[in-house]
C-alpha positions as a printed Julia matrix, in Angstrom:
229×3 Matrix{Float64}:
 -43.21  -56.92  -19.05
 -43.82  -55.06  -15.79
 -44.97  -56.92  -12.72
 -48.77  -56.97  -12.33
 -50.32  -55.52   -9.19
 -51.35  -58.99   -8.04
 -47.78  -60.29   -8.18
 -46.41  -57.25   -6.37
 -49.1   -57.48   -3.68
 -48.36  -61.16   -3.08
 -44.66  -60.35   -2.65
 -45.26  -57.37   -0.36
 -45.32  -57.39    3.43
 -46.09  -54.53    5.78
 -43.78  -53.28    8.5
 -44.79  -50.33   10.69
 -47.33  -49.35    8.07
 -44.76  -49.33    5.25
 -44.82  -51.67    2.26
 -41.8   -54.0     2.09
 -41.31  -55.62   -1.31
 -39.66  -59.05   -1.34
 -36.97  -58.26   -3.89
 -35.26  -61.59   -3.29
 -38.38  -63.47   -4.36
 -38.8   -61.2    -7.38
 -35.18  -61.84   -8.36
 -35.55  -65.61   -8.17
 -38.78  -65.43  -10.17
 -36.98  -63.32  -12.78
 -34.19  -65.88  -13.11
 -36.64  -68.76  -13.45
 -39.19  -67.14  -15.76
 -37.13  -64.74  -17.84
 -33.78  -66.52  -18.08
 -34.07  -70.27  -17.5
 -37.27  -70.47  -19.55
 -35.41  -68.94  -22.48
 -31.88  -69.8   -23.54
 -29.79  -68.9   -20.49
 -28.23  -72.13  -19.28
 -24.76  -71.23  -17.96
 -24.79  -72.08  -14.27
 -22.27  -69.42  -13.27
 -24.32  -66.73  -15.02
 -27.57  -67.87  -13.43
 -25.93  -68.05  -10.02
 -24.49  -64.53  -10.34
 -27.75  -62.94  -11.43
 -29.6   -64.78   -8.66
 -27.25  -63.11   -6.18
 -26.82  -59.5    -7.4
 -29.6   -57.17   -6.11
 -30.52  -55.39   -9.36
 -32.89  -53.01   -7.58
 -29.93  -51.29   -5.92
 -28.57  -50.32   -9.34
 -31.61  -48.27  -10.4
 -33.17  -45.05   -9.02
 -35.52  -45.54   -6.07
 -38.6   -44.71   -8.12
 -37.69  -47.55  -10.52
 -36.85  -50.2    -7.93
 -40.3   -51.77   -7.98
 -39.67  -52.56  -11.68
 -36.08  -53.76  -11.23
 -36.89  -57.4   -11.98
 -39.19  -56.79  -14.93
 -38.21  -57.94  -18.41
 -37.18  -54.51  -19.66
 -34.44  -51.89  -19.58
 -34.87  -49.01  -17.12
 -33.66  -45.4   -17.06
 -30.73  -44.65  -14.75
 -30.26  -40.95  -15.54
 -28.01  -39.03  -17.96
 -30.14  -40.41  -20.83
 -28.76  -43.89  -20.16
 -30.4   -47.19  -19.26
 -29.71  -50.41  -17.44
 -30.15  -53.29  -19.88
 -32.96  -55.8   -19.4
 -31.9   -58.74  -17.2
 -32.08  -61.18  -20.13
 -29.62  -59.12  -22.18
 -27.17  -58.88  -19.27
 -27.39  -62.64  -18.82
 -27.07  -63.33  -22.56
 -23.97  -61.18  -22.96
 -22.4   -62.63  -19.83
 -23.03  -66.19  -20.98
 -21.68  -65.39  -24.47
 -18.16  -64.65  -23.22
 -18.01  -68.02  -21.39
 -17.05  -66.54  -18.01
 -14.64  -68.47  -15.8
 -13.11  -67.79  -12.41
  -9.65  -67.27  -13.88
 -10.62  -64.68  -16.49
  -9.89  -60.96  -16.68
 -12.69  -59.0   -18.35
 -12.92  -55.49  -19.78
 -16.32  -53.8   -19.78
 -16.99  -50.72  -21.89
 -19.88  -48.69  -20.49
 -20.13  -49.12  -16.71
 -23.5   -47.38  -16.55
 -25.21  -48.38  -13.32
 -22.5   -50.91  -12.48
 -24.88  -53.88  -12.67
 -23.13  -55.75  -15.5
 -19.8   -55.27  -13.73
 -21.25  -56.69  -10.52
 -22.63  -59.75  -12.32
 -19.27  -60.36  -13.98
 -17.44  -59.82  -10.68
 -19.42  -62.67   -9.11
 -17.85  -65.04  -11.65
 -14.5   -63.85  -13.0
 -11.18  -63.02  -11.37
 -11.17  -59.31  -12.23
 -13.28  -56.72  -14.04
 -11.96  -53.48  -15.54
 -14.82  -51.17  -16.45
 -14.83  -47.78  -18.2
 -17.59  -45.14  -18.16
 -17.4   -41.9   -20.14
 -20.1   -40.03  -18.18
 -18.5   -38.86  -14.92
 -21.74  -38.75  -12.92
 -22.55  -42.37  -13.75
 -18.98  -43.54  -13.3
 -18.66  -42.0    -9.84
 -22.05  -43.31   -8.73
 -21.27  -46.83   -9.95
 -17.86  -46.83   -8.28
 -19.36  -45.84   -4.93
 -22.03  -48.52   -5.14
 -19.58  -51.24   -6.21
 -17.2   -50.2    -3.42
 -20.01  -50.18   -0.86
 -20.97  -53.69   -1.98
 -17.32  -54.72   -1.54
 -16.62  -55.78   -5.1
 -12.87  -55.56   -4.6
 -12.18  -57.26   -7.95
 -13.77  -54.42   -9.94
 -11.55  -51.54  -11.11
 -13.35  -48.49  -12.5
 -12.23  -45.68  -14.76
 -13.83  -42.58  -16.25
 -12.79  -42.15  -19.87
 -13.38  -42.93  -23.53
 -13.92  -46.69  -23.82
 -13.1   -46.69  -27.54
  -9.41  -46.91  -26.65
  -9.9   -49.72  -24.14
  -7.5   -50.0   -21.21
  -4.11  -50.84  -22.67
  -2.37  -50.73  -19.29
  -4.22  -53.88  -18.19
  -4.44  -55.66  -21.56
  -4.7   -58.28  -22.85
  -8.17  -59.32  -21.69
  -9.74  -62.77  -21.81
 -13.06  -61.2   -22.73
 -14.57  -57.8   -23.53
 -18.19  -56.8   -22.98
 -19.41  -53.61  -24.68
 -22.73  -52.36  -23.3
 -23.34  -49.51  -25.77
 -24.04  -49.6   -29.49
 -21.07  -48.82  -31.74
 -21.14  -48.05  -35.46
 -18.07  -50.27  -35.88
 -15.91  -52.51  -33.71
 -13.12  -50.36  -32.22
  -9.7   -51.6   -33.39
  -8.05  -50.94  -30.0
 -10.47  -53.39  -28.39
  -9.64  -56.09  -30.93
  -5.93  -55.52  -30.28
  -6.43  -55.76  -26.5
  -8.35  -59.03  -26.72
  -6.22  -62.01  -25.76
  -5.71  -64.77  -28.32
  -8.54  -67.23  -27.71
 -10.65  -64.42  -26.27
 -14.24  -63.38  -26.92
 -15.88  -59.99  -27.32
 -19.61  -59.24  -27.35
 -20.64  -55.87  -28.82
 -23.77  -54.27  -30.38
 -22.88  -52.86  -33.82
 -24.93  -50.8   -36.23
 -26.23  -47.33  -37.07
 -27.3   -45.07  -34.2
 -31.04  -44.66  -33.6
 -31.83  -48.0   -35.2
 -31.64  -51.75  -34.87
 -28.14  -53.1   -34.27
 -26.55  -56.54  -34.56
 -25.21  -58.12  -31.39
 -21.85  -59.4   -32.61
 -19.76  -62.11  -30.97
 -16.13  -61.69  -31.98
 -13.53  -64.38  -31.34
  -9.77  -64.23  -31.85
  -7.89  -67.42  -32.65
  -4.19  -67.37  -33.56
  -4.56  -63.77  -34.65
  -7.53  -64.47  -36.9
 -10.8   -62.66  -36.21
 -14.17  -64.3   -36.62
 -17.53  -62.58  -36.07
 -21.0   -64.0   -35.62
 -24.31  -62.14  -35.58
 -26.15  -63.36  -32.48
 -29.39  -61.33  -32.65
 -30.92  -57.93  -33.4
 -30.87  -55.5   -30.47
 -31.42  -51.91  -29.4
 -28.75  -50.16  -27.31
 -27.96  -46.57  -26.37
 -25.18  -45.16  -28.57
 -21.49  -45.65  -27.84
 -20.47  -42.2   -26.56
 -17.12  -40.67  -27.57
 -15.19  -37.76  -26.14
């Protein structure tokens, strides 16, 4: 849903004749109404999303909709996932302050920022140079020193920094990449959308325990395709 005009007006002040939207209030309302009212219960996840200013991760013309319950375009035919999906995928990996996480598909940088509020370190890969450079600058400007970015093909993961406690894939793949399974630490968790392009996918939670792989279908989702070089 997009915010109604009445809600936006009530959260708007005027300064020197210019409208000033109260993004902080919109963010808290989003957390309460879109996340807590559904099945997002992890305190660390809720705390992180309450803190990260999502409107800074979308184009200026989309900022008024940054806290609506929907994905938004960010350029290069890519989107920022709806807040609920970011929260759901974050919660699914059971984030802890000691964990090292790999993200495939940096996009706007928003998911990386949310993770960085919780975990020890985030390694994030983006295949589209324009998005990767833009996200890196924003994350650097926001002083997320525990986020390391890379432009490249995420299918191969980031072997140099493996193994990872958790892996978050923010683009739809037709199959789970074997390199990512190999780079997942024993006891680790991976969340990834899997299925045919241009259709409904399954959001799969993969766990590794003593070398054995177990997968669970969490829900049906739509994601932009996993891009390869």
